C-alpha positions in Angstrom: 59.9 156.8 90.0 59.9 153.1 89.1 63.1 151.2 89.6 63.8 149.8 86.1 66.4 147.4 87.4 63.9 145.5 89.5 61.9 144.6 86.3 64.9 144.3 84.0 66.3 141.0 82.6 68.9 140.8 85.4 66.6 140.9 88.3 67.6 140.8 92.0 71.1 139.4 91.4 72.0 142.5 89.4 70.6 144.9 92.0 72.5 143.2 94.8 75.7 143.3 92.7 75.2 147.0 91.9 74.7 147.8 95.6 77.9 146.0 96.5 79.8 147.8 93.7 78.5 151.2 94.9 79.6 150.5 98.4 83.1 149.5 97.2 83.3 152.8 95.1 82.2 154.9 98.1 84.8 153.2 100.4 87.5 153.7 97.9 86.6 157.4 97.6 86.8 157.8 101.3 90.1 156.1 101.5 91.5 158.2 98.7 90.2 161.4 100.4 91.8 160.3 103.6 95.1 159.6 101.8 95.0 163.0 100.2 94.3 164.7 103.5 97.3 162.9 105.2 99.6 164.1 102.4 98.3 167.6 102.6 98.6 167.8 106.4 102.1 166.3 106.2 103.1 169.0 103.6 101.7 171.7 105.9 103.7 170.3 108.8 106.9 170.3 106.7 106.3 173.9 105.6 105.6 175.0 109.2 108.8 173.2 110.4 110.9 174.9 107.6 109.5 178.4 108.6 110.4 177.7 112.2 113.9 176.5 111.5 114.7 179.4 109.1 113.3 182.0 111.5 115.4 180.7 114.3 118.6 180.1 112.2 118.4 183.2 110.0 116.7 185.6 112.5 113.9 186.3 110.0 110.8 188.0 111.4 107.1 187.6 110.6 107.4 189.5 107.3 109.0 186.4 105.7 105.6 184.7 106.1 103.8 187.4 104.1 106.5 187.2 101.4 106.3 183.4 101.3 102.5 183.5 100.9 102.8 185.8 97.9 105.5 183.7 96.2 103.6 180.4 96.8 100.4 181.8 95.5 102.2 183.0 92.4 103.8 179.6 91.9 100.6 177.7 92.5 97.6 180.0 91.6 95.2 177.1 91.5 96.0 175.8 94.9 94.3 177.2 97.9 95.8 177.3 101.4 98.8 179.5 101.1 97.4 182.7 102.8 99.6 184.3 105.4 97.1 183.2 108.1 97.3 179.6 106.9 101.1 179.7 106.9 101.0 180.8 110.5 98.8 177.9 111.3 101.4 175.6 109.6 104.1 177.2 111.8 101.9 176.6 114.9 101.3 173.0 113.8 105.0 172.3 113.8 105.4 174.0 117.2 102.6 172.0 118.7 103.8 168.6 117.3 107.6 169.2 116.7 108.7 165.5 116.5 108.9 163.8 113.1 106.7 161.1 114.5 103.8 163.5 114.1 102.9 161.9 110.8 102.1 158.7 112.7 99.9 160.3 115.2 96.1 160.7 115.2 96.3 164.5 114.6 98.0 163.9 111.3 94.9 162.1 110.0 92.5 164.9 110.9 91.1 167.4 108.4 93.0 170.7 108.4 90.3 172.8 110.0 90.0 170.4 112.9 93.7 171.0 113.5 93.1 174.8 113.3 90.5 174.5 116.1 92.9 172.5 118.3 95.7 175.0 117.7 93.4 178.0 118.4 91.5 176.7 121.4 93.6 174.0 123.2 96.9 175.1 124.7 97.6 172.0 126.9 99.5 169.4 124.7 98.0 166.4 126.5 94.5 167.8 126.1 95.2 168.6 122.5 96.3 165.0 121.8 93.2 163.7 123.6 90.8 165.7 121.5 92.7 164.7 118.3 92.5 161.0 119.3 88.8 161.2 120.1 88.0 163.1 117.0 89.6 160.4 114.9 88.1 157.6 116.9 84.5 158.9 116.9 84.5 160.8 113.5 83.7 164.2 115.1 82.8 166.9 112.6 84.5 170.3 112.9 81.4 171.7 114.7 81.2 168.8 117.0 84.9 169.1 117.9 84.4 172.8 118.6 81.5 172.0 120.9 83.5 169.3 122.7 86.4 171.8 123.2 84.1 174.6 124.4 82.4 172.4 127.0 85.8 171.1 128.3 85.1 167.5 127.6 88.7 166.5 128.4 88.6 167.9 131.9 85.2 166.3 132.7 85.7 162.8 131.4 86.2 160.2 134.2 85.4 162.8 136.9 82.3 161.2 138.4 82.3 159.6 141.9 82.0 155.8 141.4 82.4 152.5 143.1 83.5 150.8 139.9 86.9 149.7 141.2 85.2 147.7 143.9 82.2 146.3 141.9 83.7 145.6 138.5 86.8 143.7 137.2 89.8 146.0 136.2 89.3 146.2 132.5 85.6 146.8 132.8 85.9 149.2 135.8 88.5 151.4 133.9 86.4 151.6 130.8 83.2 152.3 132.9 85.0 155.1 134.8 86.2 156.8 131.7 82.7 156.5 130.2 81.2 158.9 132.9 81.8 162.7 133.2 81.4 165.3 135.9 79.6 167.6 135.4 77.3 166.9 132.5 76.3 170.1 130.6 72.7 170.3 129.4 72.7 174.0 128.3 71.3 172.9 124.9 67.9 172.2 126.5 67.1 175.9 127.0 65.8 175.3 130.5 66.4 177.4 133.7 67.6 176.1 137.0 64.0 175.8 138.4 63.1 173.1 135.8 61.5 170.0 137.2 62.7 166.4 136.7 60.0 165.6 134.1 60.7 168.8 132.2 64.4 167.8 132.0 63.6 164.2 130.9 61.3 165.4 128.2 63.8 168.0 126.9 66.6 165.4 126.9 64.5 163.0 124.8 63.5 165.7 122.4 67.2 166.4 121.9 68.2 162.8 122.2 71.0 163.1 119.5 72.6 166.0 121.3 72.1 164.2 124.7 73.8 161.1 123.4 76.8 163.2 122.2 77.1 164.7 125.7 76.9 161.3 127.3 79.7 160.1 125.1 80.3 157.5 122.4 78.7 154.1 122.7 75.4 155.0 124.3 72.2 153.7 122.7 68.8 155.0 124.0 66.4 152.4 125.2 63.6 154.3 126.8 62.3 157.0 129.1 60.2 156.2 132.2 61.0 152.5 131.5 58.6 150.3 133.4 59.6 147.5 135.8 57.2 145.3 137.8 58.6 143.9 141.0 56.3 141.8 143.3 53.2 143.2 141.7 54.3 146.9 142.1 55.2 149.0 139.1 58.3 151.2 139.0 59.7 153.6 136.4 63.3 154.2 135.4 63.9 157.8 134.4 66.2 156.9 131.4 67.5 153.6 130.3 70.5 153.2 127.9 72.7 150.4 126.5 76.4 150.9 126.2 77.8 149.1 123.2 81.5 149.0 124.4 80.7 148.2 128.0 78.0 145.7 126.8 75.8 146.6 129.7 72.6 148.5 130.4 73.0 151.9 132.0 70.3 153.3 134.3 70.2 157.1 134.5 68.3 158.7 137.4 67.7 162.5 137.4 67.4 164.5 140.6 66.7 168.3 140.8 68.0 168.4 144.4 71.5 167.9 145.9 72.6 164.3 146.3 71.2 162.3 149.2 72.4 158.9 150.3 69.0 157.4 149.9 69.2 158.1 146.2 71.9 155.5 145.9 69.7 152.9 147.6 66.9 153.6 145.1 69.3 153.3 142.2 70.7 150.0 143.6 67.2 148.6 143.6 66.7 149.6 139.9 70.0 148.0 138.9 69.0 144.7 140.7 65.7 144.7 138.8 67.2 145.4 135.4 69.8 142.6 136.0 67.1 140.2 136.9 64.5 141.1 134.2 66.2 142.9 131.3 69.9 141.9 131.2 70.8 139.0 128.9 73.2 136.3 130.0 76.0 137.6 127.8 75.6 141.2 129.0 77.9 142.7 131.7 76.4 143.9 135.0 74.1 146.9 134.7 75.6 150.3 135.7 73.8 153.2 137.3 74.4 157.0 137.0 72.8 159.4 139.4 72.6 162.9 137.9 72.1 165.5 140.7 72.0 169.3 140.7 75.0 169.2 143.1 76.8 166.8 145.4 79.0 166.6 148.4 81.8 164.4 147.0 82.6 162.8 150.4 79.0 162.0 151.1 78.6 160.5 147.7 81.8 158.3 148.2 80.5 157.1 151.6 77.1 156.3 150.1 78.5 154.3 147.2 80.7 152.2 149.4 77.7 150.4 150.9 76.1 149.7 147.5 76.3 146.2 146.0 75.8 147.4 142.4 78.2 149.5 140.2 77.1 153.1 140.1 78.4 156.7 139.8 77.2 160.1 140.9 77.7 163.3 138.9 76.4 166.8 138.7 74.6 168.4 135.8 74.4 172.0 134.7 71.4 173.5 132.8 73.1 176.9 132.3 76.7 177.5 131.3 78.6 180.8 130.8 80.5 181.1 127.5 82.5 184.1 126.5 80.3 186.0 124.0 83.1 186.2 121.3 83.4 182.4 121.3 79.7 181.7 121.8 78.9 183.4 118.5 81.1 180.9 116.7 79.6 177.8 118.3 77.3 175.6 116.2 73.6 175.5 117.1 72.0 172.4 118.5 70.2 171.9 115.2 73.4 172.1 113.3 75.1 169.5 115.5 72.1 167.1 115.5 71.9 167.4 111.7 75.6 166.6 111.3 75.4 163.6 113.6 72.8 162.1 111.2 75.2 162.3 108.3 78.0 160.0 107.3 81.5 161.2 108.2 83.3 162.5 105.2 86.3 164.6 104.4 85.5 168.0 102.8 87.9 168.6 100.0 87.2 172.4 100.0 87.9 172.4 103.7 91.3 170.8 103.2 92.4 173.4 100.7 91.2 176.6 102.5 
């Protein structure tokens, strides 16, 4: 179809102006949707708080929730969200975040079904706040949040063995430490424990979107089997990334065997080469990550103490056991990868359910 605007009397100036206006309208729509969501979640929290207070003060049992659901549906027949199940979620919301300051917290800005996932699946208040904060920060969809909870992202973040505190300045070292996990879970690859390194590399790059999600926010993929020439000899890095927040390259080496101290020496060599040949002047020092099938934590700590470059050691898992009842509700790899390619938006139907 021909773009009539490009040949019209207004030319390129009009097309640029129209594109700018469309962007403004879209941003305004998103802000309006976010505002509506905050009002709705705030209302749900107030209803949940009222249910709690009256049950405690009046001694009312659970039957009052069913009666309240019928009366609210009768009063607002066009408004969804007043089912007995949803009212119980409202009560749970007020229990999970009892302070009036809830309306200022990240959780209050999440879509309603995100909150339902957190109330259902995360019992630790600190972990619940962490997932809420990361969901808001990174724009996780409902399915992505469910996947992060199911894989225990909170408990794995910052768990790798590193020498960052000795090799990087405090602000950079803290951010770098929180960037790495232990273990990494690659069950989305569909590989068994006897897979070879090249098989894992190829599968990871086939599912690069899902792999980047498992690595965490900020990683950008540079290349697989990235070539380096040192003194006339050619070497190949398994996987090379650039981290946008750290502003540094990240070299990832995969090993299908348990960690050995000599692996740290090899990685140290790669980091030196990348710093000399790839890193720009404004970039921070290159960071290394050794992914091994398993590790002796003390051996890894000793090995990293003697390395000049910042690096970490973590395990990875190709298989993971998930309870069947929960596994059936998890999104597929294809669903997650498709969602990550879309712009984050607030689903109006989701809010009202």
